[in-house]
C-alpha positions, 0 to 999 in steps of 0.5 A, a space after each residue: 500499499 503506498 502513501 496517500 500522498 505519493 506521487 505518481 509519473 502520470 501526474 508530474 509532482 502532483 499529489 492527491 488531493 486530501 478527503 477535507 480538501 475534497 469535503 470543502 470543494 464539496 460543501 461549496 459546490 453543494 451550497 452554490 448548488 441549492 443555493 440556486 435552487 431556491 428560487 424556481 422552489 420559492 415560485 413553485 411552492 407560491 403557487 401552491 399557496 394561492 391556490 390553497 383555500 382556506 375553507 370559507 363559509 360554504 367553500 371547502 378547505 383544499 386547494 382551488 387552481 387558478 390560473 395564477 397559481 398553476 402558472 406559478 407552479 408551471 414556471 416554477 417547474 420550469 425553472 427548476 428544470 433548467 436548475 437541474 440542466 445547468 448543474 449538470 452542466 457546471 459540476 458535470 459536464 464543465 467539471 468534465 473538461 476543464 477539471 474544475 468546479 467552483 468549489 475545486 478551483 475555490 481549494 486549487 485541486 482538480 480533476 484528472 483521468 486516472 490513465 492518462 493525467 489529462 481533463 475525463 472530459 463530458 461524458 465522465 464529467 456528467 457521470 461523475 455528477 450524475 451516477 451518485 445522485 441516482 444511486 442516492 435516490 434508492 432509499 436504503 441502500 443506496 444511502 448507504 452506498 452514497 455515505 460509504 463512496 463519500 467516506 471511502 478516500 479516508 482509506 484508500 491508497 489513491 484517496 479516490 471515491 469509489 464514483 472515480 474508481 468507476 471512471 477512473 478518475 483521480 482528484 489532484 492537487 493544483 491546476 489542471 495542465 493546458 487549462 484556462 483556469 481564467 483569472 485568479 481568484 481573490 483571497 477569501 477572508 474565511 478560507 485560509 
């Protein structure tokens, strides 16, 4: 068993990102992902709030869907679908073609193909984003597998999650080779 911080000749002098660094990047990504979901979720729920009829005299309590309520629900649903597509693009496809998510970029880590050391490509990025969500949606065993996947780098010699092993990817410290990561980020007063 090799040292988790050891380097592999395919990756130059880059080392595997630690579990805690990956965890902090994932927290940043989750805050962004679910923060954006507030808008479509609030509009969708507002449609049901508008439709709720509290039971005036002679009218039973329940939902009364008028045009305004239906419009809010439809707009919220369309925005929710847009949110999922945006999430797949930013945290899946874009991560595959650049090796970065906002959290990974902030913490100075990136995703690479385990065989070549280059960015893995859009299909692998989308797969890495989509498969854990689908598996986690299976109540019971799916939730247990998702937890094991998240904790796996704690005892893995290459600091890989199970999903990394399935898609043959690695998360390394440093900037991805040959990818424009944009302008440098300003120093954060919170994250050191």
